[in-house]
Every structure is written in structure tokens, then in C-alpha cells.
DOMITOR-121234 format. One record per residue (C-alpha): residue number from 1; x negated, y, z negated. Coordinates in steps of 0.2 Angstrom, whole numbers, plus 5000, padded with zeros to 4 digits. Example, Ala and Ser with C-alpha at 12.3 -4.5 7.8 and 13.67 -1.06 7.14 Angstrom:
2
<pt><pos>1</pos><px>4938</px><py>4978</py><pz>4961</pz></pt>
<pt><pos>2</pos><px>4932</px><py>4995</py><pz>4964</pz></pt>
***
This chain:
77
<pt><pos>1</pos><px>4891</px><py>5625</py><pz>4751</pz></pt>
<pt><pos>2</pos><px>4907</px><py>5623</py><pz>4761</pz></pt>
<pt><pos>3</pos><px>4922</px><py>5633</py><pz>4763</pz></pt>
<pt><pos>4</pos><px>4937</px><py>5626</py><pz>4755</pz></pt>
<pt><pos>5</pos><px>4948</px><py>5628</py><pz>4771</pz></pt>
<pt><pos>6</pos><px>4937</px><py>5622</py><pz>4785</pz></pt>
<pt><pos>7</pos><px>4924</px><py>5611</py><pz>4777</pz></pt>
<pt><pos>8</pos><px>4911</px><py>5619</py><pz>4787</pz></pt>
<pt><pos>9</pos><px>4895</px><py>5626</py><pz>4780</pz></pt>
<pt><pos>10</pos><px>4893</px><py>5644</py><pz>4778</pz></pt>
<pt><pos>11</pos><px>4878</px><py>5645</py><pz>4790</pz></pt>
<pt><pos>12</pos><px>4888</px><py>5635</py><pz>4804</pz></pt>
<pt><pos>13</pos><px>4903</px><py>5647</py><pz>4802</pz></pt>
<pt><pos>14</pos><px>4892</px><py>5663</py><pz>4802</pz></pt>
<pt><pos>15</pos><px>4884</px><py>5657</py><pz>4818</pz></pt>
<pt><pos>16</pos><px>4900</px><py>5655</py><pz>4828</pz></pt>
<pt><pos>17</pos><px>4902</px><py>5668</py><pz>4842</pz></pt>
<pt><pos>18</pos><px>4919</px><py>5674</py><pz>4836</pz></pt>
<pt><pos>19</pos><px>4913</px><py>5677</py><pz>4818</pz></pt>
<pt><pos>20</pos><px>4898</px><py>5687</py><pz>4825</pz></pt>
<pt><pos>21</pos><px>4910</px><py>5698</py><pz>4836</pz></pt>
<pt><pos>22</pos><px>4922</px><py>5700</py><pz>4822</pz></pt>
<pt><pos>23</pos><px>4908</px><py>5706</py><pz>4810</pz></pt>
<pt><pos>24</pos><px>4902</px><py>5719</py><pz>4824</pz></pt>
<pt><pos>25</pos><px>4920</px><py>5725</py><pz>4826</pz></pt>
<pt><pos>26</pos><px>4922</px><py>5727</py><pz>4808</pz></pt>
<pt><pos>27</pos><px>4906</px><py>5737</py><pz>4806</pz></pt>
<pt><pos>28</pos><px>4911</px><py>5748</py><pz>4820</pz></pt>
<pt><pos>29</pos><px>4928</px><py>5751</py><pz>4813</pz></pt>
<pt><pos>30</pos><px>4922</px><py>5755</py><pz>4795</pz></pt>
<pt><pos>31</pos><px>4909</px><py>5767</py><pz>4803</pz></pt>
<pt><pos>32</pos><px>4923</px><py>5776</py><pz>4814</pz></pt>
<pt><pos>33</pos><px>4934</px><py>5777</py><pz>4799</pz></pt>
<pt><pos>34</pos><px>4921</px><py>5784</py><pz>4787</pz></pt>
<pt><pos>35</pos><px>4914</px><py>5796</py><pz>4800</pz></pt>
<pt><pos>36</pos><px>4931</px><py>5803</py><pz>4806</pz></pt>
<pt><pos>37</pos><px>4930</px><py>5819</py><pz>4797</pz></pt>
<pt><pos>38</pos><px>4913</px><py>5823</py><pz>4805</pz></pt>
<pt><pos>39</pos><px>4920</px><py>5817</py><pz>4822</pz></pt>
<pt><pos>40</pos><px>4934</px><py>5829</py><pz>4820</pz></pt>
<pt><pos>41</pos><px>4923</px><py>5843</py><pz>4815</pz></pt>
<pt><pos>42</pos><px>4912</px><py>5840</py><pz>4830</pz></pt>
<pt><pos>43</pos><px>4927</px><py>5840</py><pz>4842</pz></pt>
<pt><pos>44</pos><px>4935</px><py>5856</py><pz>4834</pz></pt>
<pt><pos>45</pos><px>4918</px><py>5864</py><pz>4833</pz></pt>
<pt><pos>46</pos><px>4921</px><py>5870</py><pz>4815</pz></pt>
<pt><pos>47</pos><px>4914</px><py>5866</py><pz>4798</pz></pt>
<pt><pos>48</pos><px>4929</px><py>5861</py><pz>4790</pz></pt>
<pt><pos>49</pos><px>4945</px><py>5852</py><pz>4796</pz></pt>
<pt><pos>50</pos><px>4961</px><py>5850</py><pz>4786</pz></pt>
<pt><pos>51</pos><px>4966</px><py>5833</py><pz>4779</pz></pt>
<pt><pos>52</pos><px>4981</px><py>5832</py><pz>4791</pz></pt>
<pt><pos>53</pos><px>4971</px><py>5836</py><pz>4807</pz></pt>
<pt><pos>54</pos><px>4977</px><py>5825</py><pz>4822</pz></pt>
<pt><pos>55</pos><px>4959</px><py>5821</py><pz>4828</pz></pt>
<pt><pos>56</pos><px>4954</px><py>5815</py><pz>4811</pz></pt>
<pt><pos>57</pos><px>4970</px><py>5804</py><pz>4808</pz></pt>
<pt><pos>58</pos><px>4968</px><py>5797</py><pz>4826</pz></pt>
<pt><pos>59</pos><px>4950</px><py>5792</py><pz>4823</pz></pt>
<pt><pos>60</pos><px>4955</px><py>5784</py><pz>4806</pz></pt>
<pt><pos>61</pos><px>4969</px><py>5774</py><pz>4814</pz></pt>
<pt><pos>62</pos><px>4957</px><py>5768</py><pz>4828</pz></pt>
<pt><pos>63</pos><px>4944</px><py>5763</py><pz>4815</pz></pt>
<pt><pos>64</pos><px>4958</px><py>5753</py><pz>4805</pz></pt>
<pt><pos>65</pos><px>4963</px><py>5745</py><pz>4821</pz></pt>
<pt><pos>66</pos><px>4945</px><py>5739</py><pz>4824</pz></pt>
<pt><pos>67</pos><px>4945</px><py>5731</py><pz>4807</pz></pt>
<pt><pos>68</pos><px>4962</px><py>5722</py><pz>4810</pz></pt>
<pt><pos>69</pos><px>4956</px><py>5716</py><pz>4827</pz></pt>
<pt><pos>70</pos><px>4940</px><py>5710</py><pz>4819</pz></pt>
<pt><pos>71</pos><px>4949</px><py>5700</py><pz>4805</pz></pt>
<pt><pos>72</pos><px>4960</px><py>5692</py><pz>4819</pz></pt>
<pt><pos>73</pos><px>4945</px><py>5687</py><pz>4829</pz></pt>
<pt><pos>74</pos><px>4936</px><py>5680</py><pz>4814</pz></pt>
<pt><pos>75</pos><px>4951</px><py>5669</py><pz>4810</pz></pt>
<pt><pos>76</pos><px>4954</px><py>5662</py><pz>4827</pz></pt>
<pt><pos>77</pos><px>4943</px><py>5647</py><pz>4832</pz></pt>
***
């Protein structure tokens, strides 16, 4: 059970600090991106927000930035 690129077992790779931090950042990014509509509704104090709402777009972008940073952190050893 080794990875083709690094020849390190999966358990050893998942126990590295940068991989754990990357997984946490990715989970936060996914949660922020998925909950962006609810965050915008709470910020605007309305029940519905349009798809082009600036708060919703900003929170989605922040979530995607978290995911990209997580992928970069996971690759760096």
C-alpha cells in the first residue's frame, strides 16, 4: 500500500503534520463554500439573497482559497 510518487505508506503520509493541516483547511473551505448562501442570508438579515450577492460571492471565493491553500500545504513536505 504505497503511493506511486513518494513510496511512503498511506498511514505514514496521513500522519504528517502538513497533511493533517491541509485536510482541516480543505474541510473548512468546503464548509464555507457550501454555507455561503446561509452566511449571506444571516449577514443581510433576509430569507433569500440573489445569486449575484457580493457577500455570497466573497464567502465562496474565501472557501475556494482555503481549498487551494490546503492542496498546496498537502503537497509541500
